[in-house]
C-alpha positions as CSV (number, residue, x, y, z in Angstrom):
1,M,101.4,82.4,98.6
2,E,100.6,86.0,95.6
3,A,97.1,86.4,97.6
4,Q,99.4,87.4,101.1
5,I,102.2,89.1,99.6
6,A,100.0,91.2,97.6
7,G,98.1,91.9,100.5
8,S,101.3,93.3,102.0
9,I,102.4,95.5,99.7
10,I,100.0,99.5,100.3
11,V,97.9,99.7,97.6
12,E,96.6,104.2,96.7
13,P,94.6,104.7,93.3
14,V,95.4,107.8,91.4
15,W,93.8,107.2,88.6
16,M,90.7,105.6,86.7
17,E,89.1,105.8,83.5
18,R,88.0,104.5,79.8
19,K,90.7,105.4,76.8
20,I,89.6,106.0,73.1
21,V,92.1,107.0,71.6
22,P,92.5,107.7,67.3
23,T,95.0,106.6,65.6
24,E,98.4,108.4,66.9
25,T,101.5,108.0,68.3
26,I,101.9,109.9,71.8
27,N,104.6,110.6,73.6
28,V,104.3,110.9,76.8
29,T,106.1,112.3,80.4
30,S,104.4,110.6,83.2
31,E,104.3,111.0,86.7
32,A,106.7,109.5,89.0
33,Q,106.1,106.4,90.5
34,C,103.4,104.6,89.7
35,Y,102.3,101.9,88.0
36,F,98.8,101.2,85.6
37,V,97.5,98.6,84.5
38,W,95.3,98.1,81.7
39,L,93.0,96.3,79.6
40,V,92.3,96.5,76.5
41,T,88.6,95.8,75.0
42,T,89.5,96.6,72.1
43,G,92.1,97.6,69.1
44,Q,95.8,97.6,69.1
45,I,99.0,99.6,71.5
46,L,102.3,99.2,70.8
47,L,104.5,100.1,73.8
48,E,108.1,100.8,73.3
49,Q,109.3,101.5,76.9
50,D,112.0,100.9,78.7
51,N,113.8,99.2,75.5
52,T,111.4,96.3,76.0
53,T,108.3,97.0,73.3
54,L,104.8,95.4,73.5
55,N,102.2,94.8,71.1
56,I,98.7,94.7,73.3
57,S,96.1,93.2,71.6
58,P,92.5,93.4,72.9
59,G,91.5,90.7,75.9
60,C,95.9,91.6,76.8
61,V,97.0,92.8,80.3
62,C,99.3,95.1,81.0
63,F,100.8,96.1,83.8
64,G,104.0,98.5,84.6
65,A,105.9,101.6,85.6
66,L,105.4,105.1,84.1
67,S,108.2,106.5,82.9
68,T,110.2,109.3,80.4
69,G,110.3,108.4,77.4
70,R,107.6,106.5,77.3
71,T,106.0,106.2,73.7
72,L,102.3,104.9,72.3
73,T,101.3,103.7,68.8
74,V,97.5,103.5,69.1
75,E,95.3,101.8,66.0
76,A,91.8,104.0,65.1
77,G,89.4,103.4,67.7
78,T,91.1,101.6,70.7
79,E,89.2,101.4,73.3
80,W,91.2,100.0,76.4
81,L,90.1,100.6,80.6
82,S,93.4,102.6,82.6
83,L,93.8,102.0,86.5
84,G,96.4,104.4,88.2
85,L,98.3,102.9,90.7
86,R,101.1,103.6,94.2
87,L,102.1,101.2,95.6
88,S,105.0,100.8,98.4
89,L,106.6,97.9,100.3
90,F,108.1,98.6,104.7
91,E,107.7,102.9,102.8
92,Q,109.9,101.5,99.6
93,T,108.0,102.2,95.9
94,D,110.3,100.7,93.7
95,F,110.6,97.5,95.6
96,L,108.8,96.0,91.9
97,G,112.4,97.0,90.2
98,N,113.2,92.8,90.4
99,F,110.7,92.2,87.5
100,R,111.0,92.8,84.2
101,L,108.1,95.8,83.3
102,P,106.6,95.9,81.5
103,I,104.7,93.2,80.5
104,C,102.0,92.3,79.2
105,V,99.2,89.2,79.6
106,K,96.4,87.0,77.7
107,P,94.5,85.8,80.9
108,D,92.1,82.7,79.8
109,A,87.9,84.3,78.7
110,E,86.9,84.0,82.3
111,D,89.5,86.1,84.3
112,R,89.3,88.3,81.8
113,H,85.1,88.7,81.7
114,R,86.5,89.3,86.2
115,L,89.3,91.5,86.0
116,A,86.7,93.4,83.4
117,S,83.6,93.2,85.6
118,W,86.4,94.8,88.4
119,L,87.9,97.0,86.3
120,T,84.8,98.9,85.1
121,E,83.1,98.5,89.0
122,I,85.7,101.1,89.7
123,L,85.2,103.1,86.8
124,I,81.3,103.3,87.7
125,G,82.2,104.4,91.2
126,W,84.9,106.9,91.2
127,D,83.7,109.4,92.0
128,E,81.2,107.9,94.7
129,H,82.5,109.3,97.7
130,T,80.0,107.3,100.6
131,T,81.4,105.0,103.4
132,A,80.2,102.0,101.1
133,S,81.7,103.3,98.5
134,V,84.6,103.6,99.2
135,L,85.0,100.2,100.7
136,I,84.0,98.9,97.6
137,R,86.1,100.0,95.5
138,T,88.9,99.8,98.0
139,G,88.5,96.5,97.7
140,L,88.2,96.2,93.9
141,I,91.6,97.8,93.7
142,K,93.0,95.4,95.1
143,A,91.2,92.3,93.6
144,V,92.5,94.2,90.8
145,F,96.4,94.7,92.1
146,G,96.5,90.7,93.4
147,F,95.6,89.7,90.4
148,V,97.4,90.9,88.1
149,F,100.8,90.6,90.9
150,A,99.5,86.9,90.6
151,L,100.4,87.0,86.5
152,L,103.6,89.3,87.1
153,V,105.4,86.4,89.7
154,Q,103.6,83.7,87.1
155,K,105.0,85.4,84.2
156,Q,108.8,85.9,85.8
157,E,110.7,83.8,88.5
158,P,110.3,85.8,91.5
159,Q,113.4,86.4,94.1
160,L,113.6,85.6,97.3
161,L,111.6,87.9,99.3
162,A,108.9,87.5,96.6
163,T,108.2,84.3,97.8
164,G,107.0,84.0,101.1
165,A,109.6,85.9,103.4
166,I,107.3,89.1,103.4
167,P,104.2,87.8,105.5
168,E,106.8,85.6,107.4
169,I,108.6,88.8,108.6
170,L,105.3,91.3,109.2
171,R,103.8,88.1,111.0
172,Q,107.0,87.8,113.6
173,L,107.3,91.9,113.4
174,K,104.1,91.4,115.2
175,T,104.3,88.6,117.3
176,D,107.5,90.2,118.9
177,P,109.0,93.9,117.6
178,R,112.5,92.9,119.3
179,I,113.1,89.8,117.6
180,S,117.2,90.2,116.2
181,V,117.8,90.3,112.3
182,S,119.0,87.1,113.1
183,D,116.0,85.1,114.2
184,L,113.9,86.9,111.6
185,A,116.8,85.4,108.6
186,H,116.1,81.5,110.6
187,A,112.2,82.6,110.4
188,T,112.9,82.3,107.0
189,G,114.9,80.0,106.3
190,Y,117.7,82.2,105.4
191,S,121.6,82.2,106.7
192,P,121.9,85.7,108.0
193,A,124.4,87.3,105.5
194,Q,122.1,86.1,102.4
195,F,118.7,87.6,104.5
196,R,121.1,90.6,105.0
197,R,121.7,90.5,100.7
198,E,118.3,89.5,99.4
199,F,116.2,91.8,101.7
200,R,118.2,94.8,100.4
201,R,118.1,93.7,97.1
202,W,114.2,93.6,97.8
203,T,113.7,96.3,99.5
204,G,116.8,98.9,99.4
205,Q,117.3,99.4,102.7
206,S,118.6,96.7,105.7
207,P,117.2,94.4,108.1
208,H,118.0,96.6,110.8
209,E,117.3,99.6,108.7
210,F,113.6,98.3,108.6
211,L,113.9,97.0,112.0
212,T,114.8,100.6,113.6
213,R,111.6,102.2,111.0
214,F,109.1,99.7,112.8
215,R,110.1,99.7,115.6
216,L,109.5,103.9,115.7
217,N,106.2,103.9,114.0
218,E,105.3,101.5,116.9
219,A,107.0,103.2,119.3
220,S,104.7,106.5,117.9
221,H,101.6,105.0,118.3
222,R,102.4,103.4,121.9
223,L,102.7,107.2,122.7
224,V,99.9,109.0,121.4
225,T,97.5,106.1,122.7
226,G,98.6,104.3,125.7
227,N,100.1,105.3,129.0
228,D,102.8,103.1,129.7
229,L,105.9,104.9,130.1
230,V,108.3,105.7,128.1
231,A,110.6,102.6,129.7
232,T,108.2,100.1,129.0
233,I,108.3,101.0,125.8
234,A,111.7,101.2,124.5
235,A,112.0,98.4,126.8
236,D,109.1,96.7,124.4
237,L,110.2,97.4,121.3
238,G,114.0,96.6,121.7
239,F,115.8,99.1,122.0
240,E,119.0,99.1,123.8
241,S,118.3,101.2,126.0
242,L,116.5,104.1,127.4
243,S,119.3,106.9,126.1
244,H,119.4,104.7,123.2
245,F,115.5,105.0,121.7
246,T,115.1,108.7,122.8
247,Q,118.1,110.1,120.6
248,I,117.0,107.8,118.1
249,F,113.6,108.8,118.8
250,R,114.4,112.4,118.4
251,E,116.6,112.2,115.7
252,T,114.0,111.0,113.9
253,Y,110.1,113.0,114.6
254,G,112.3,116.2,116.1
255,L,111.8,115.6,119.5
256,P,112.3,113.2,122.6
257,P,109.4,111.1,123.2
258,A,107.7,112.5,126.0
259,R,107.7,115.6,124.1
260,Y,106.1,114.1,121.5
261,R,103.5,112.2,123.9
262,Q,102.6,115.6,125.3
263,M,102.8,118.1,122.0
264,H,99.9,115.5,120.7
265,I,98.0,115.6,124.0
266,A,97.2,119.3,123.9
267,G,96.6,119.0,120.6
268,E,100.4,121.0,119.4
269,L,101.4,117.9,116.8
270,E,99.3,116.3,114.3
271,R,100.7,112.4,113.8
């Protein structure tokens, strides 16, 4: 199940490097909305962040969000592999706020070897941009995140929508974009009230907001890739009426649907 959930999360790499640092204390002001994955190979790191103190020893995997005020105290000759990621789910970048981060876990020898191999391969191919190398790197990065996400779920009790509802929601939407919030709740085994409450807690938005955004994204895609009538698209995606669809589309994209399509065909609009 963790693999299904991790597969629904958009993972974008930011950096990959091997760090070797002399003994020092490092006060870090970090880029917002990024996460880090560390695998320490030698030495010790003391990480103080967000009222959490972690002693990270060789063989440990550390995962967390970057934040200002982070302090690292590093033993001489400490070496670690560091992968930076941007993550999003349902277009939300803070969805892991339901977990207590950072975490530090020491996997067994086989898993450590596997993770080290993946990170090393990512590092070696980081600056290669052939189609094959990009595909391999993308697959390895997703594998690393899936590995770390599984550790996170094992270490902490996940919230409702981290335990299977996410893949089911996506499957239901792909099957029937017109599905209602109540039907989504029923499909995932929860009452509508509980579903709405937990959905907002997990994603930062209401199910209705997410459904509207999902349908608008599908509509914009169909407008520029097909020939269906605007009214057909509105009906297929479950909008109340053509006028309602046109109004919401204009508010979101700045143009009515028909004009949006015309400008895209004419090359005046980049999607």
